[in-house]
C-alpha positions, 0 to 999 in steps of 0.5 A: 172330844175325849170321852170316858165311858165307865161301866162299859161292859154293861147294857148301856156301856155296850150300846155306847160302844156300838154307837161310837162308830156313828160318832167317829169325831170323838176319841173314846176310852171305854172302861170297866172295873178291870181298866179303872176302878171308879171307887179309887179316887187316886186312880180316877184323878190320874186317869182323867188328867192323863187322858185329858178327858172332856166328858165322863159318861158314868154308866157304872152302877150297882143295879141289883135292886133286891140285893142292895137291901142287904149289900148297902155298903157296896150299893152306897160305894158304887151308886153314891161315892163313885159318882162323887169321885168322878164329879170332883175329878171332872170339875178339877179338869174342866170336864163335863159329866153325864150321870145315869140315874133311875125312876126309883128315886121316886116312891111311885105314889103319884098318878101323873108322870114325874117331872124333873122338879118333882120331889124325890122320895126313894123307897129302897136302898137302890133308889136312895143311893142313886139319889145320893149319887145324883146330888154328888154329881150336881153339887161337885161338877158345874157341867153336869147332866143327870139322866133318870131312866127306867126299865132298861133292857138291850141285847146285852147282859141280863135283863127283863126282856131276855128273862121273859123270853127264856122263861116263855120258852121253858114254861107253859105258864108265867105270873107277872105283876100288873099293878106296877106301871112305868115305861121300858127303855131300850138302852140303844135309844138312851145311848143315842140320846146321850150322844145327842147331848154330847154333840149339841153341848151340855146344858146343866140339869136333871133330865128324864128319859125313857121310851114313849108310852106306858105299860105294866110289867104284865103288858110288857111281858105279853108284848115280849112274847108276841114279838118273840113268837112265843105262843105256848106260855100263858102269862097271868097277871099278879098283884105285887103282894103275890110276888114278894120281893125284898125291895119296894118297887114304885107302883107308878114311875112314868117319867115326863120327858118334855124337858129332854125333848125340848132342850136337845130336840130329841125324838123318842120312839114308842116302847113297843117300836123299840122292843120290836127293834131289839128283839129283831136284833136278838133273832138276827144274832141267834 
């Protein structure tokens, strides 16, 4: 199959490139904005038809959650309009599309894991634009899969794990919120799941994917420091109210992953196990 991966320079896009080596049966086109502007309808349509793309994996997004509150137009363009352009081009060329979305489509007022049929109710510009993107893809592409994920990190780009390691080395104390509960996701595990879906065959629908288990950002940070061997920094729990941010975050955004596991036979590692693998890779790269 001919696979187009957009947003190839991001965390997930980079992991897709790494795992392409394990899936040599496909022909790949890895693009970022320099190679293909996914907001440019004409460029997208001609690229997909010329390259005879079979599957689009859209890893591109505007993910700066707080900045999105001010940059609404750009967030809307990248998170809502662009997926719609890709979905229509996929449909016109009989291609499938996998759209990556977020736990932020929920407001976080639940107390049990969110299943796919739970009603979305975003409480931020980021969440609402990502939800619009999901709807665009499901409305305009028959062979569409939407994967909602959460708390993504990897050895690539900027992310929470790297920031906590850096701050842990620089400071003797750190305050992290303990009253936002969710599940970290290692981008390598998500990329692996995407390849499984491609190889087993697209089953249309919305799916949830994160690592197994549950934690707060505070618990996550404590585990990051332990695995990174940082002992000189004292991590202190903070209430969300003590850490003002422009955008609202879900207080509880644990995702129920039953559907993706049963549909595609995917086994998902616990978040601590995956975090250990990621930090091990970071240490090897130093």
